[in-house]
Each structure stands twice: as C-alpha cells, then as structure tokens.
NUTOR-484405 format. One record per residue (C-alpha): residue in three letters; x negated, y negated, z; residue number from 1; chain. Coordinates in nm, 3 decimals, padded with zeros to 5 digits, always signed. Layout:
% NUTOR-484405
<type:Ala, X:X, Y:Y, Z:Z, seq:NUM, mol:A>;
...
This chain:
% NUTOR-484405
<type:Met, X:-01.486, Y:+02.170, Z:-08.944, seq:1, mol:A>;
<type:Lys, X:-01.696, Y:+02.241, Z:-08.637, seq:2, mol:A>;
<type:Ser, X:-01.631, Y:+01.893, Z:-08.499, seq:3, mol:A>;
<type:Gln, X:-01.262, Y:+01.929, Z:-08.556, seq:4, mol:A>;
<type:Tyr, X:-01.267, Y:+02.272, Z:-08.390, seq:5, mol:A>;
<type:Gln, X:-01.449, Y:+02.133, Z:-08.088, seq:6, mol:A>;
<type:Leu, X:-01.196, Y:+01.849, Z:-08.065, seq:7, mol:A>;
<type:Thr, X:-00.909, Y:+02.094, Z:-08.075, seq:8, mol:A>;
<type:Arg, X:-01.061, Y:+02.304, Z:-07.794, seq:9, mol:A>;
<type:Arg, X:-01.115, Y:+01.991, Z:-07.591, seq:10, mol:A>;
<type:Asn, X:-00.754, Y:+01.882, Z:-07.638, seq:11, mol:A>;
<type:Leu, X:-00.637, Y:+02.229, Z:-07.541, seq:12, mol:A>;
<type:Gly, X:-00.849, Y:+02.218, Z:-07.227, seq:13, mol:A>;
<type:Leu, X:-00.710, Y:+01.881, Z:-07.131, seq:14, mol:A>;
<type:Ala, X:-00.360, Y:+02.009, Z:-07.190, seq:15, mol:A>;
<type:Cys, X:-00.424, Y:+02.311, Z:-06.970, seq:16, mol:A>;
<type:Leu, X:-00.568, Y:+02.091, Z:-06.697, seq:17, mol:A>;
<type:Ala, X:-00.269, Y:+01.859, Z:-06.715, seq:18, mol:A>;
<type:Gly, X:-00.037, Y:+02.159, Z:-06.699, seq:19, mol:A>;
<type:Ser, X:-00.219, Y:+02.292, Z:-06.395, seq:20, mol:A>;
<type:Ile, X:-00.191, Y:+01.958, Z:-06.221, seq:21, mol:A>;
<type:Leu, X:+00.177, Y:+01.940, Z:-06.308, seq:22, mol:A>;
<type:Leu, X:+00.238, Y:+02.292, Z:-06.177, seq:23, mol:A>;
<type:Ala, X:+00.044, Y:+02.212, Z:-05.860, seq:24, mol:A>;
<type:Gly, X:+00.249, Y:+01.898, Z:-05.815, seq:25, mol:A>;
<type:Cys, X:+00.572, Y:+02.091, Z:-05.860, seq:26, mol:A>;
<type:Ala, X:+00.455, Y:+02.352, Z:-05.611, seq:27, mol:A>;
<type:Ser, X:+00.362, Y:+02.076, Z:-05.369, seq:28, mol:A>;
<type:Asp, X:+00.702, Y:+01.915, Z:-05.410, seq:29, mol:A>;
<type:Asn, X:+00.872, Y:+02.249, Z:-05.349, seq:30, mol:A>;
<type:Thr, X:+00.663, Y:+02.307, Z:-05.037, seq:31, mol:A>;
<type:Ala, X:+00.745, Y:+01.959, Z:-04.905, seq:32, mol:A>;
<type:Arg, X:+01.113, Y:+02.018, Z:-04.967, seq:33, mol:A>;
<type:Asp, X:+01.100, Y:+02.355, Z:-04.793, seq:34, mol:A>;
<type:Leu, X:+00.925, Y:+02.203, Z:-04.492, seq:35, mol:A>;
<type:Ala, X:+01.175, Y:+01.917, Z:-04.475, seq:36, mol:A>;
<type:Lys, X:+01.463, Y:+02.163, Z:-04.496, seq:37, mol:A>;
<type:Ala, X:+01.314, Y:+02.386, Z:-04.225, seq:38, mol:A>;
<type:Glu, X:+01.261, Y:+02.083, Z:-03.999, seq:39, mol:A>;
<type:Gln, X:+01.617, Y:+01.964, Z:-04.050, seq:40, mol:A>;
<type:Thr, X:+01.755, Y:+02.312, Z:-03.981, seq:41, mol:A>;
<type:Leu, X:+01.560, Y:+02.330, Z:-03.656, seq:42, mol:A>;
<type:Tyr, X:+01.676, Y:+01.984, Z:-03.552, seq:43, mol:A>;
<type:Leu, X:+02.042, Y:+02.063, Z:-03.624, seq:44, mol:A>;
<type:Glu, X:+02.014, Y:+02.384, Z:-03.422, seq:45, mol:A>;
<type:Ala, X:+01.868, Y:+02.187, Z:-03.132, seq:46, mol:A>;
<type:Gln, X:+02.156, Y:+01.940, Z:-03.162, seq:47, mol:A>;
<type:Asp, X:+02.413, Y:+02.217, Z:-03.151, seq:48, mol:A>;
<type:Thr, X:+02.262, Y:+02.378, Z:-02.842, seq:49, mol:A>;
<type:Leu, X:+02.243, Y:+02.040, Z:-02.669, seq:50, mol:A>;
<type:Lys, X:+02.609, Y:+01.967, Z:-02.742, seq:51, mol:A>;
<type:Ser, X:+02.709, Y:+02.311, Z:-02.616, seq:52, mol:A>;
<type:Gly, X:+02.533, Y:+02.248, Z:-02.285, seq:53, mol:A>;
<type:Asn, X:+02.251, Y:+02.497, Z:-02.338, seq:54, mol:A>;
<type:Asn, X:+01.989, Y:+02.250, Z:-02.225, seq:55, mol:A>;
<type:Ser, X:+01.702, Y:+02.493, Z:-02.172, seq:56, mol:A>;
<type:Arg, X:+01.733, Y:+02.634, Z:-02.523, seq:57, mol:A>;
<type:Ser, X:+01.766, Y:+02.284, Z:-02.666, seq:58, mol:A>;
<type:Ile, X:+01.445, Y:+02.180, Z:-02.490, seq:59, mol:A>;
<type:Glu, X:+01.263, Y:+02.479, Z:-02.641, seq:60, mol:A>;
<type:Leu, X:+01.381, Y:+02.389, Z:-02.991, seq:61, mol:A>;
<type:Leu, X:+01.302, Y:+02.020, Z:-02.953, seq:62, mol:A>;
<type:Gln, X:+00.955, Y:+02.095, Z:-02.823, seq:63, mol:A>;
<type:Thr, X:+00.897, Y:+02.334, Z:-03.116, seq:64, mol:A>;
<type:Leu, X:+01.016, Y:+02.067, Z:-03.357, seq:65, mol:A>;
<type:Glu, X:+00.784, Y:+01.805, Z:-03.210, seq:66, mol:A>;
<type:Thr, X:+00.486, Y:+02.044, Z:-03.212, seq:67, mol:A>;
<type:Lys, X:+00.543, Y:+02.204, Z:-03.553, seq:68, mol:A>;
<type:Tyr, X:+00.633, Y:+01.885, Z:-03.739, seq:69, mol:A>;
<type:Pro, X:+00.447, Y:+01.605, Z:-03.554, seq:70, mol:A>;
<type:Leu, X:+00.475, Y:+01.371, Z:-03.852, seq:71, mol:A>;
<type:Gly, X:+00.817, Y:+01.488, Z:-03.961, seq:72, mol:A>;
<type:Arg, X:+01.137, Y:+01.297, Z:-04.003, seq:73, mol:A>;
<type:Phe, X:+01.284, Y:+01.412, Z:-03.669, seq:74, mol:A>;
<type:Ser, X:+00.971, Y:+01.417, Z:-03.453, seq:75, mol:A>;
<type:Glu, X:+01.035, Y:+01.091, Z:-03.268, seq:76, mol:A>;
<type:Gln, X:+01.402, Y:+01.170, Z:-03.219, seq:77, mol:A>;
<type:Ala, X:+01.314, Y:+01.515, Z:-03.089, seq:78, mol:A>;
<type:Leu, X:+01.102, Y:+01.362, Z:-02.813, seq:79, mol:A>;
<type:Leu, X:+01.371, Y:+01.111, Z:-02.722, seq:80, mol:A>;
<type:Glu, X:+01.634, Y:+01.381, Z:-02.702, seq:81, mol:A>;
<type:Gln, X:+01.410, Y:+01.586, Z:-02.474, seq:82, mol:A>;
<type:Val, X:+01.454, Y:+01.306, Z:-02.221, seq:83, mol:A>;
<type:Tyr, X:+01.830, Y:+01.353, Z:-02.231, seq:84, mol:A>;
<type:Ala, X:+01.804, Y:+01.734, Z:-02.222, seq:85, mol:A>;
<type:Tyr, X:+01.577, Y:+01.728, Z:-01.916, seq:86, mol:A>;
<type:Phe, X:+01.809, Y:+01.477, Z:-01.751, seq:87, mol:A>;
<type:Gln, X:+02.111, Y:+01.700, Z:-01.816, seq:88, mol:A>;
<type:Ser, X:+01.915, Y:+01.989, Z:-01.666, seq:89, mol:A>;
<type:Gln, X:+01.868, Y:+01.776, Z:-01.350, seq:90, mol:A>;
<type:Asp, X:+01.493, Y:+01.796, Z:-01.398, seq:91, mol:A>;
<type:Tyr, X:+01.467, Y:+01.426, Z:-01.330, seq:92, mol:A>;
<type:Glu, X:+01.094, Y:+01.398, Z:-01.271, seq:93, mol:A>;
<type:Val, X:+01.014, Y:+01.559, Z:-01.608, seq:94, mol:A>;
<type:Ala, X:+01.283, Y:+01.347, Z:-01.774, seq:95, mol:A>;
<type:Arg, X:+01.119, Y:+01.031, Z:-01.638, seq:96, mol:A>;
<type:Ala, X:+00.772, Y:+01.147, Z:-01.745, seq:97, mol:A>;
<type:Thr, X:+00.902, Y:+01.230, Z:-02.094, seq:98, mol:A>;
<type:Ala, X:+01.064, Y:+00.888, Z:-02.123, seq:99, mol:A>;
<type:Glu, X:+00.734, Y:+00.730, Z:-02.024, seq:100, mol:A>;
<type:Arg, X:+00.554, Y:+00.933, Z:-02.290, seq:101, mol:A>;
<type:Phe, X:+00.805, Y:+00.822, Z:-02.553, seq:102, mol:A>;
<type:Ile, X:+00.758, Y:+00.457, Z:-02.453, seq:103, mol:A>;
<type:Arg, X:+00.382, Y:+00.494, Z:-02.480, seq:104, mol:A>;
<type:Leu, X:+00.391, Y:+00.668, Z:-02.820, seq:105, mol:A>;
<type:His, X:+00.675, Y:+00.480, Z:-02.988, seq:106, mol:A>;
<type:Pro, X:+00.698, Y:+00.127, Z:-02.843, seq:107, mol:A>;
<type:Lys, X:+00.863, Y:-00.011, Z:-03.159, seq:108, mol:A>;
<type:His, X:+01.133, Y:+00.254, Z:-03.190, seq:109, mol:A>;
<type:Pro, X:+01.487, Y:+00.115, Z:-03.247, seq:110, mol:A>;
<type:Gln, X:+01.609, Y:+00.300, Z:-02.936, seq:111, mol:A>;
<type:Ile, X:+01.321, Y:+00.203, Z:-02.710, seq:112, mol:A>;
<type:Asp, X:+01.563, Y:+00.031, Z:-02.472, seq:113, mol:A>;
<type:Tyr, X:+01.733, Y:+00.366, Z:-02.416, seq:114, mol:A>;
<type:Ala, X:+01.399, Y:+00.522, Z:-02.321, seq:115, mol:A>;
<type:Tyr, X:+01.335, Y:+00.249, Z:-02.064, seq:116, mol:A>;
<type:Tyr, X:+01.688, Y:+00.287, Z:-01.927, seq:117, mol:A>;
<type:Met, X:+01.659, Y:+00.666, Z:-01.901, seq:118, mol:A>;
<type:Lys, X:+01.328, Y:+00.630, Z:-01.722, seq:119, mol:A>;
<type:Gly, X:+01.499, Y:+00.424, Z:-01.453, seq:120, mol:A>;
<type:Leu, X:+01.809, Y:+00.643, Z:-01.443, seq:121, mol:A>;
<type:Ser, X:+01.598, Y:+00.957, Z:-01.397, seq:122, mol:A>;
<type:Ala, X:+01.418, Y:+00.804, Z:-01.099, seq:123, mol:A>;
<type:Tyr, X:+01.752, Y:+00.684, Z:-00.963, seq:124, mol:A>;
<type:Met, X:+01.901, Y:+01.033, Z:-00.975, seq:125, mol:A>;
<type:Ala, X:+01.587, Y:+01.187, Z:-00.828, seq:126, mol:A>;
<type:Gly, X:+01.644, Y:+00.973, Z:-00.520, seq:127, mol:A>;
<type:Arg, X:+02.004, Y:+01.079, Z:-00.467, seq:128, mol:A>;
<type:Tyr, X:+02.121, Y:+01.366, Z:-00.249, seq:129, mol:A>;
<type:Met, X:+02.406, Y:+01.611, Z:-00.298, seq:130, mol:A>;
<type:Leu, X:+02.570, Y:+01.535, Z:+00.038, seq:131, mol:A>;
<type:Glu, X:+02.562, Y:+01.158, Z:+00.003, seq:132, mol:A>;
<type:Ala, X:+02.913, Y:+01.138, Z:-00.145, seq:133, mol:A>;
<type:Ala, X:+03.051, Y:+01.318, Z:+00.160, seq:134, mol:A>;
<type:Glu, X:+02.856, Y:+01.080, Z:+00.388, seq:135, mol:A>;
<type:Leu, X:+02.679, Y:+01.373, Z:+00.551, seq:136, mol:A>;
<type:Val, X:+02.339, Y:+01.250, Z:+00.443, seq:137, mol:A>;
<type:Asp, X:+02.243, Y:+00.884, Z:+00.420, seq:138, mol:A>;
<type:Ile, X:+01.995, Y:+00.824, Z:+00.141, seq:139, mol:A>;
<type:Ser, X:+01.852, Y:+00.529, Z:+00.334, seq:140, mol:A>;
<type:Glu, X:+01.720, Y:+00.769, Z:+00.599, seq:141, mol:A>;
<type:Arg, X:+01.513, Y:+00.968, Z:+00.349, seq:142, mol:A>;
<type:Asp, X:+01.188, Y:+00.914, Z:+00.164, seq:143, mol:A>;
<type:Leu, X:+01.271, Y:+00.640, Z:-00.084, seq:144, mol:A>;
<type:Gly, X:+00.975, Y:+00.675, Z:-00.319, seq:145, mol:A>;
<type:Ala, X:+01.189, Y:+00.772, Z:-00.620, seq:146, mol:A>;
<type:Thr, X:+01.449, Y:+00.508, Z:-00.532, seq:147, mol:A>;
<type:Arg, X:+01.184, Y:+00.237, Z:-00.525, seq:148, mol:A>;
<type:Asp, X:+01.056, Y:+00.364, Z:-00.861, seq:149, mol:A>;
<type:Ala, X:+01.409, Y:+00.334, Z:-01.001, seq:150, mol:A>;
<type:Phe, X:+01.437, Y:-00.025, Z:-00.879, seq:151, mol:A>;
<type:Ser, X:+01.106, Y:-00.110, Z:-01.046, seq:152, mol:A>;
<type:Asp, X:+01.198, Y:+00.075, Z:-01.367, seq:153, mol:A>;
<type:Phe, X:+01.536, Y:-00.097, Z:-01.396, seq:154, mol:A>;
<type:Asn, X:+01.378, Y:-00.433, Z:-01.323, seq:155, mol:A>;
<type:Ile, X:+01.128, Y:-00.388, Z:-01.608, seq:156, mol:A>;
<type:Phe, X:+01.406, Y:-00.265, Z:-01.836, seq:157, mol:A>;
<type:Leu, X:+01.627, Y:-00.569, Z:-01.766, seq:158, mol:A>;
<type:Arg, X:+01.341, Y:-00.814, Z:-01.817, seq:159, mol:A>;
<type:Arg, X:+01.264, Y:-00.662, Z:-02.157, seq:160, mol:A>;
<type:Phe, X:+01.617, Y:-00.587, Z:-02.276, seq:161, mol:A>;
<type:Pro, X:+01.866, Y:-00.814, Z:-02.095, seq:162, mol:A>;
<type:Glu, X:+02.118, Y:-00.776, Z:-02.377, seq:163, mol:A>;
<type:Ser, X:+02.096, Y:-00.399, Z:-02.408, seq:164, mol:A>;
<type:Arg, X:+02.418, Y:-00.197, Z:-02.400, seq:165, mol:A>;
<type:Tyr, X:+02.278, Y:-00.028, Z:-02.088, seq:166, mol:A>;
<type:Ala, X:+02.197, Y:-00.351, Z:-01.904, seq:167, mol:A>;
<type:Ser, X:+02.525, Y:-00.380, Z:-01.715, seq:168, mol:A>;
<type:Asp, X:+02.494, Y:-00.030, Z:-01.573, seq:169, mol:A>;
<type:Ala, X:+02.132, Y:-00.093, Z:-01.474, seq:170, mol:A>;
<type:Arg, X:+02.231, Y:-00.411, Z:-01.287, seq:171, mol:A>;
<type:Gln, X:+02.498, Y:-00.226, Z:-01.091, seq:172, mol:A>;
<type:Arg, X:+02.254, Y:+00.047, Z:-00.996, seq:173, mol:A>;
<type:Met, X:+01.994, Y:-00.209, Z:-00.889, seq:174, mol:A>;
<type:Leu, X:+02.254, Y:-00.365, Z:-00.660, seq:175, mol:A>;
<type:Phe, X:+02.319, Y:-00.028, Z:-00.500, seq:176, mol:A>;
<type:Ile, X:+01.946, Y:+00.038, Z:-00.465, seq:177, mol:A>;
<type:Arg, X:+01.890, Y:-00.303, Z:-00.307, seq:178, mol:A>;
<type:Asn, X:+02.147, Y:-00.220, Z:-00.038, seq:179, mol:A>;
<type:Val, X:+01.991, Y:+00.122, Z:+00.018, seq:180, mol:A>;
<type:Leu, X:+01.645, Y:-00.030, Z:+00.060, seq:181, mol:A>;
<type:Ala, X:+01.780, Y:-00.290, Z:+00.300, seq:182, mol:A>;
<type:Arg, X:+01.961, Y:-00.024, Z:+00.502, seq:183, mol:A>;
<type:His, X:+01.643, Y:+00.179, Z:+00.512, seq:184, mol:A>;
<type:Glu, X:+01.452, Y:-00.111, Z:+00.669, seq:185, mol:A>;
<type:Ile, X:+01.714, Y:-00.136, Z:+00.944, seq:186, mol:A>;
<type:Phe, X:+01.714, Y:+00.238, Z:+01.001, seq:187, mol:A>;
<type:Val, X:+01.337, Y:+00.225, Z:+01.051, seq:188, mol:A>;
<type:Ala, X:+01.361, Y:-00.087, Z:+01.270, seq:189, mol:A>;
<type:Gln, X:+01.613, Y:+00.085, Z:+01.498, seq:190, mol:A>;
<type:Phe, X:+01.395, Y:+00.393, Z:+01.506, seq:191, mol:A>;
<type:Tyr, X:+01.102, Y:+00.181, Z:+01.628, seq:192, mol:A>;
<type:Ile, X:+01.321, Y:+00.024, Z:+01.895, seq:193, mol:A>;
<type:Arg, X:+01.416, Y:+00.369, Z:+02.023, seq:194, mol:A>;
<type:Lys, X:+01.047, Y:+00.467, Z:+02.029, seq:195, mol:A>;
<type:Gly, X:+00.931, Y:+00.143, Z:+02.190, seq:196, mol:A>;
<type:Gly, X:+00.759, Y:+00.005, Z:+01.879, seq:197, mol:A>;
<type:Tyr, X:+00.908, Y:-00.341, Z:+01.917, seq:198, mol:A>;
<type:Leu, X:+00.657, Y:-00.537, Z:+01.708, seq:199, mol:A>;
<type:Ala, X:+00.709, Y:-00.297, Z:+01.417, seq:200, mol:A>;
<type:Ala, X:+01.084, Y:-00.339, Z:+01.465, seq:201, mol:A>;
<type:Val, X:+01.044, Y:-00.717, Z:+01.439, seq:202, mol:A>;
<type:Asn, X:+00.848, Y:-00.683, Z:+01.116, seq:203, mol:A>;
<type:Arg, X:+01.102, Y:-00.446, Z:+00.961, seq:204, mol:A>;
<type:Ser, X:+01.400, Y:-00.660, Z:+01.062, seq:205, mol:A>;
<type:Arg, X:+01.241, Y:-00.979, Z:+00.934, seq:206, mol:A>;
<type:Tyr, X:+01.144, Y:-00.807, Z:+00.608, seq:207, mol:A>;
<type:Ala, X:+01.508, Y:-00.705, Z:+00.555, seq:208, mol:A>;
<type:Leu, X:+01.632, Y:-01.058, Z:+00.624, seq:209, mol:A>;
<type:Glu, X:+01.377, Y:-01.222, Z:+00.397, seq:210, mol:A>;
<type:Asn, X:+01.395, Y:-00.979, Z:+00.105, seq:211, mol:A>;
<type:Phe, X:+01.761, Y:-00.873, Z:+00.113, seq:212, mol:A>;
<type:Pro, X:+01.941, Y:-01.182, Z:+00.248, seq:213, mol:A>;
<type:Thr, X:+02.277, Y:-01.101, Z:+00.086, seq:214, mol:A>;
<type:Ser, X:+02.288, Y:-00.730, Z:+00.169, seq:215, mol:A>;
<type:Pro, X:+02.558, Y:-00.582, Z:+00.396, seq:216, mol:A>;
<type:Val, X:+02.300, Y:-00.503, Z:+00.667, seq:217, mol:A>;
<type:Thr, X:+02.213, Y:-00.865, Z:+00.748, seq:218, mol:A>;
<type:Ala, X:+02.409, Y:-00.845, Z:+01.073, seq:219, mol:A>;
<type:Asp, X:+02.228, Y:-00.527, Z:+01.178, seq:220, mol:A>;
<type:Ala, X:+01.896, Y:-00.693, Z:+01.096, seq:221, mol:A>;
<type:Leu, X:+01.980, Y:-00.986, Z:+01.325, seq:222, mol:A>;
<type:Ala, X:+02.084, Y:-00.751, Z:+01.605, seq:223, mol:A>;
<type:Ser, X:+01.766, Y:-00.543, Z:+01.575, seq:224, mol:A>;
<type:Leu, X:+01.551, Y:-00.854, Z:+01.559, seq:225, mol:A>;
<type:Ser, X:+01.714, Y:-01.004, Z:+01.867, seq:226, mol:A>;
<type:Glu, X:+01.672, Y:-00.682, Z:+02.065, seq:227, mol:A>;
<type:Ala, X:+01.308, Y:-00.639, Z:+01.960, seq:228, mol:A>;
<type:Tyr, X:+01.232, Y:-00.999, Z:+02.063, seq:229, mol:A>;
<type:Leu, X:+01.401, Y:-00.934, Z:+02.397, seq:230, mol:A>;
<type:His, X:+01.188, Y:-00.627, Z:+02.467, seq:231, mol:A>;
<type:Leu, X:+00.874, Y:-00.823, Z:+02.376, seq:232, mol:A>;
<type:Gly, X:+00.963, Y:-01.094, Z:+02.627, seq:233, mol:A>;
<type:Met, X:+01.017, Y:-01.352, Z:+02.351, seq:234, mol:A>;
<type:Glu, X:+01.333, Y:-01.484, Z:+02.513, seq:235, mol:A>;
<type:Asp, X:+01.371, Y:-01.804, Z:+02.310, seq:236, mol:A>;
<type:Gln, X:+01.350, Y:-01.619, Z:+01.979, seq:237, mol:A>;
<type:Ala, X:+01.583, Y:-01.347, Z:+02.110, seq:238, mol:A>;
<type:Arg, X:+01.841, Y:-01.605, Z:+02.219, seq:239, mol:A>;
<type:Gln, X:+01.826, Y:-01.799, Z:+01.893, seq:240, mol:A>;
<type:Thr, X:+01.869, Y:-01.483, Z:+01.687, seq:241, mol:A>;
<type:Leu, X:+02.156, Y:-01.365, Z:+01.908, seq:242, mol:A>;
<type:Glu, X:+02.334, Y:-01.699, Z:+01.867, seq:243, mol:A>;
<type:Leu, X:+02.300, Y:-01.670, Z:+01.492, seq:244, mol:A>;
<type:Leu, X:+02.446, Y:-01.317, Z:+01.507, seq:245, mol:A>;
<type:Lys, X:+02.743, Y:-01.433, Z:+01.718, seq:246, mol:A>;
<type:Glu, X:+02.805, Y:-01.731, Z:+01.490, seq:247, mol:A>;
<type:Gln, X:+02.798, Y:-01.541, Z:+01.162, seq:248, mol:A>;
<type:Tyr, X:+02.913, Y:-01.194, Z:+01.271, seq:249, mol:A>;
<type:Pro, X:+03.120, Y:-01.230, Z:+01.590, seq:250, mol:A>;
<type:Asp, X:+03.270, Y:-00.880, Z:+01.553, seq:251, mol:A>;
<type:His, X:+02.942, Y:-00.693, Z:+01.518, seq:252, mol:A>;
<type:Lys, X:+02.939, Y:-00.355, Z:+01.692, seq:253, mol:A>;
<type:Gln, X:+02.642, Y:-00.444, Z:+01.913, seq:254, mol:A>;
<type:Leu, X:+02.815, Y:-00.748, Z:+02.061, seq:255, mol:A>;
<type:Thr, X:+03.007, Y:-00.700, Z:+02.384, seq:256, mol:A>;
<type:Asp, X:+03.329, Y:-00.883, Z:+02.467, seq:257, mol:A>;
<type:Asp, X:+03.119, Y:-01.127, Z:+02.669, seq:258, mol:A>;
<type:Gly, X:+02.895, Y:-01.203, Z:+02.372, seq:259, mol:A>;
<type:Glu, X:+02.600, Y:-01.011, Z:+02.508, seq:260, mol:A>;
<type:Leu, X:+02.387, Y:-00.775, Z:+02.303, seq:261, mol:A>;
<type:Arg, X:+02.456, Y:-00.405, Z:+02.350, seq:262, mol:A>;
<type:Leu, X:+02.113, Y:-00.242, Z:+02.344, seq:263, mol:A>;
<type:Ile, X:+02.019, Y:+00.064, Z:+02.140, seq:264, mol:A>;
<type:Lys, X:+01.964, Y:+00.379, Z:+02.348, seq:265, mol:A>;
<type:Pro, X:+01.597, Y:+00.476, Z:+02.357, seq:266, mol:A>;
<type:Val, X:+01.480, Y:+00.822, Z:+02.259, seq:267, mol:A>;
<type:Gly, X:+01.550, Y:+01.070, Z:+02.538, seq:268, mol:A>;
<type:Glu, X:+01.898, Y:+00.946, Z:+02.621, seq:269, mol:A>;
<type:Lys, X:+02.182, Y:+01.162, Z:+02.495, seq:270, mol:A>;
<type:Ser, X:+02.322, Y:+01.036, Z:+02.168, seq:271, mol:A>;
<type:Lys, X:+02.494, Y:+01.183, Z:+01.869, seq:272, mol:A>;
<type:Ser, X:+02.309, Y:+01.260, Z:+01.550, seq:273, mol:A>;
<type:Pro, X:+02.468, Y:+01.151, Z:+01.220, seq:274, mol:A>;
<type:Leu, X:+02.583, Y:+01.508, Z:+01.154, seq:275, mol:A>;
<type:Gln, X:+02.736, Y:+01.536, Z:+01.504, seq:276, mol:A>;
<type:Ala, X:+02.933, Y:+01.222, Z:+01.443, seq:277, mol:A>;
<type:Val, X:+03.070, Y:+01.346, Z:+01.111, seq:278, mol:A>;
<type:Leu, X:+03.117, Y:+01.716, Z:+01.194, seq:279, mol:A>;
<type:Pro, X:+03.169, Y:+01.739, Z:+01.571, seq:280, mol:A>;
<type:Asp, X:+03.325, Y:+02.086, Z:+01.550, seq:281, mol:A>;
<type:Leu, X:+02.990, Y:+02.231, Z:+01.443, seq:282, mol:A>;
<type:Phe, X:+02.830, Y:+02.121, Z:+01.770, seq:283, mol:A>;
<type:Ser, X:+03.109, Y:+02.202, Z:+02.017, seq:284, mol:A>;
C-alpha cells in the first residue's frame, strides 16, 4: 500500500509539473503574440504617418520600432524606411548615413539594391542647390564633395546591380554628374587664368579633356588650354590646341571672326558676375 501511495504521489507531482510547464508555455505564447501584435501596430502607425507626409513623426516611430524590437519582424524594414523618411525630410546626409548603416547590417536583404541606390541619390541631392533650376547658381562653381560622393555611390551601385529597377535612373544621374564635374574643371581652369595661375590652368584643362572627353565642355577645355599655353610661352602647343579648337568647334565663343583666340579678362578688369548677367536690374 505504501509503495502504491508513493507511486500515486509521484505521478501527481509529475502531472503538476507538466501542467506548470504547459501553463508557462501558454503564457509564453500569449506574450509572444502580444509583442508581435504591438510591433505590427507600431509599424502600421509609422507607415500611415509616412504616407501622410509626417516624416518627422514617422522617423520617431521607426526608430522606436527598431530599438524596441531589434529582432522583430519589422526591424530591418523599419531601418530601410528611415532612409526614405530622412530623404523626404531633405535631411540628405543622415539619409545617406542610414543607408550605409543598412547596407552594413543587412547585406543580404532582398531590397539591398534600393539601399545602395538611395545612398547615391541622397548624396546627389545634397549636392544640388535650390536656384540651379533658375540658372542663378551653377552647381559646377560650388564645392562638389557631395556630388563626387554621388558619382562614386552610383558607380558602385551599378557595378553590383546592373539589372536593378533603379539602374536606368542612376545612369542618367551619373551622366549629369559627369558633365557637372567636367564643367567644374573648366570653371577652375578659367579662374586660374584670371589669377595668372597658368600651369594650374593647363593641368585642369588637360584633366577635363582626358577624363571627360565626350562632355559638352570639351571646346571650353581646348580654349582654356590654348590660352594657358600662350601665357606660358609654349607657342607650338598653344597653336596646335587652337587649330584643334577651330577645326572641331569653329563657332566657339572665344574665337574671333579672324580665327584668333579671344582671351579671358584677368581679375581686376570690369566684368559681369553670373548674377549680373542673369539679373541685370538688380545691379543697375
């Protein structure tokens, strides 16, 4: 009887233990479901605010989601959508940094090409200026650090994802950037000519010709190179470059009717600034 009693108590204990484990498992399942539901609710709220254009609030929610549920279902997507939210807020530097962080943390993500593209697009927009469309400010005359970053970012993106849905847009933007960079070299070369830095002008002009041979500023590069050679007393090189300019671009603005080179005015002589040329009434 005693043995049977002990066996019964043992079975009862095992049953209680099994029940406790079962209850704990149910509680754990309920907690997991509650957490998943709370995460989804937060993500949907962030989505709604993003669609409504409330970017700052959306960023707050997405950051909370990423921090509170780092291993959750929507954590990776929350970080990716922060890139877009920062971009929409015109906070392009943070958008680019966030895209870089996503690339570093989630290199195998199905939308990794989008992250690379947005990294380049953010740098591209950071290098643009509000007055450029009205031709009041020429981007080529500004600091082109962000623009060069965009060219590099897009180049990496296209090498890795040539068939991406964003590839065509990236190629078009790279073409624009290439022309901006070429124009910048000529702007600097002409600046050196005005300041008497003729050797630097030669280097800049040659760099533009060698690295951007199909850009629209090739004619300007030849004109600047010919003038810089002339000032340096390198008459043979100046003449050869001038002949090439006349042969390929006979209507260039620096060519006179007699086929001579019209020289750039040095600093100190009266000349119009870009804004004076566009808005003369402001300076009358």
